[in-house]
N, C-alpha and C positions, 0 to 999 in steps of 0.2 A: 685299543691299548693292550698290547700283548701280555697275556697271563694276568690281567687285572679283572677281577670279578667284584661284585658287591652283594652283600647279604640282603635278601628280600625284606628282612625285618626293618630296614631303613625306609620302607614304604608299606607300613603294616596294613593299612586299609585299602590299598590299591589292588586291582585285579591282576591276575597273571599277565594278561595282555598289556595293561598299562605299565607294568614293571618291565616287560620285555621291550616295549617300545622305547622306554627311557634308556635302557641298556644299549639298544641298537643305535639310537640317535646320539648317544654320548660315547660311542666307540669302545664300550666294555666288551671284553671277550666272552664273559660268562657271568653266571649268577650262582649264589649259594641259596638254595631253596629251603626255607624253614618250614618243615612239615606242619608244625602246630599252628602255623599262621593261617592255613587254608582248610576249607571244607573238602570233603571227599570229591565233590563235583569239581571244585577249583583245581585240586591236585590232578584230576584226570585231564585237565586242559593243558598242563605243562608240556607234555611231549610235542604237541602240535605248535605251541607257542615258541618253543626253543627251535624247532625246525623252521618255522616261518620266518623267524628273525635272525637265524644263523648264529645261535648262541650255544655255548657249552654250559654245563652246570655240574655242580656237586650238591650234596644234600646235607642238611643239618637236622638231626633227629630231635624230637621233643626232649625238653630238659626240665621245664618248670614243673614243680610238685612231684617229680619222679625220683626214686631212690631204690635201686635194685640191691643195695646192701643194707636196707633198713632192718631194724629188729622186728618190724611188723611184717609177717609173711604175706598178708594180703597186698600191702604196698609193694613188696618185692615182685609178686606175680603180676600186678597191674602194670608196674614199670617195665618189666620185660615184655609184656604184651604190646605196650605202646611202642617200644623200641623195635620190635620185630615187625610191627605194622609199618613203621617208617622204612625199614629195610625192604619190605614188600613193595612199597611205593617206588623206591629207588630202582629196584629190579624191573618193575613194570615199565618204568620210564627209560630204561636202558642207561641208567646212571650208575657209575661204578665206585663211588667214594662217598661215604656217609660219616659225618662227624658225630661222635657220641660223647656226652659229658660223663666223666667218672662219677660214681655214687659218693655218698658221704656216710660217716659213722653217726650213729644215733646217740650213744653215750661213750665217753672216753674210756670207761672201764670195759666196754665191749668192742674196742677198736680192732683187736686182733680177729674177732669173729667177722667184723665188717670187711676187713681186708680179704679174708678167705672167701666171703660171699662175692666180693668184687672180682676176684680172680676167676672164680667159677662162672660168674655172670659174663665176663668178657670172653672166656673160652666158649661159652654157649653162643654168644652173639657172633663171634668170628666163625664158628662152625655153621651157624645158620646163614650168615652172609656168604660163606663160601658156596653153599648149596644154591644160593640165589644169584651168584655172580657179582657180589657187592663186597668191597673192602671196608672193614670197620676202622675208623680213624679216631683214636682217643684224643680228646682235647685236654691239654694241660691247663689247670685252673689257677686262679689267683690264690695267694696264700692268706686264706681266711679260715676261721674256726670250722672244724668238721670236714673240710675237704681232705680227700685221701690221696689225690695226685696233684700236688701243687709245687713240687720240687723236682729237680733233676734226679735225685736219688730215688724218690718214690716212683717216678716214671721208669727208671731203669729196672726197678724191682718188677714192675708189671711186664716190661719187655723181656725180661729174663724168664718169666713163667708162662706168658701167653704168646704162642707162636703166631706169626703172620698178622699181627696187629700193626696198623699204621698210626701215625701221630699227627695231630693238628697243633701247630705252635701258635699261640695267641700272644702277640707282642704286648698288648695291654695287660696281660696276666703276669708278665715278667716284671721283676723289680727294677731292672736297669739294663743298659746295653751290655754290661758284662754278663748278666744272666742270659740274655738273648744269644750272645756269642757262644756261651757254654753249650746251650742246646744245639745250636747250628753245628758246632764242632764235634759234638759227642753223640748225636742221635742221627742215625742213618735212615730211620723209618719215617721221616717227616714227609707227608704227602701234600700239604698245603699250609699256608700261613695266614692267619687272621691279622689284619693291620688296622689299628686305630691307636690313638694316643691315650695318655692318662695324666691326671694331675694328682700326684700323691696316690691316695686310695680311690679316687674317682676314676673309674675305668671307661674306656670307649668314648673318649672325647674326639673331636675332629682331628684329622692328621696334622694340621698346622697349629694345634693348641694343646700344649702339654709338655711333659718332661723330656720326650724324645724329640730329636731334631730329624724329622723325616726327610729333609733335604739331603742329609748325609746318609741316613739309614736306608732309604728307599732304593738307591742304586745298588747297594749291597744285596738287598733282598731280591731285586730283579735278576741279578746275576745267577741266582740259584735255579732259575728256570722252573719254578713251581707256581701253581696258582696263588695269587695274593688276593685275599678276600677282604674288601673294606667292610668293617663291622660297625654296628651301632643299632639304634632303635629310634624310630619316630612313628607315632601312632597316626597322626592326621596330616594331610597336606596343608600348606606347601611343605614339601620335604626338604627343608633348608639344610639339614645336616648332610644329607647325601649330596645336595648341590654344592655345598662348600667343599666337600671332599673331592667331588668331580672337578671343580675348578682348580683345586690344588694339584691334582694328578695331571690335568691337561697342561698346566704350566711346567710341571716337571718332565713331561713327555716330549717337550719340544726339542 
């Protein structure tokens, strides 16, 4: 399926080879590798797996418990260290696009300081990525408390200050199709799109279950000729969420 990838988080306890076999057998073009999902040994297996099964890949940096705009300097340093480690993996695996979540503010009264730290952090990551041959792609988040980049206006502020940063658009993080269209029409730096549905504030439901009609939306997204990454999470097999999404995509690919 041209330009259709899925996130490895949909098969959380599977091995790299098990994930690659599923992708190949179900005609996915590639994978989004979640770095925090795998041990260092498992990460080292990915280049051979991708080559053996003819798959492309992008990378998703660690995000849980990280915050490089935190008021706590130790948390900031640890967060940047983890993100740079993910860039190192992408570079070593010859993968050129890594999605990074923006940080959050700690206290509303300190929001301006957090924004400044975010800008400096992204500049540092872009510079580090450039040296490693990896593009940093900022993921636009859902509109929940403490998120710093969850609107088009906030994204444009980052893009105006941080040169050479790319954007990952997550459909489930948008409020509606109008918001999706605004991003698509006004942001040139989109490198890939995360696709999953939502039911109100419940994010990352299967493609055929939620507020979006992917029978209408998917052809529009396919015409953009960018990687479309099926997103979600399932810890243990059987990986029914991924299978449900796969069946939906195969029906739409006929």
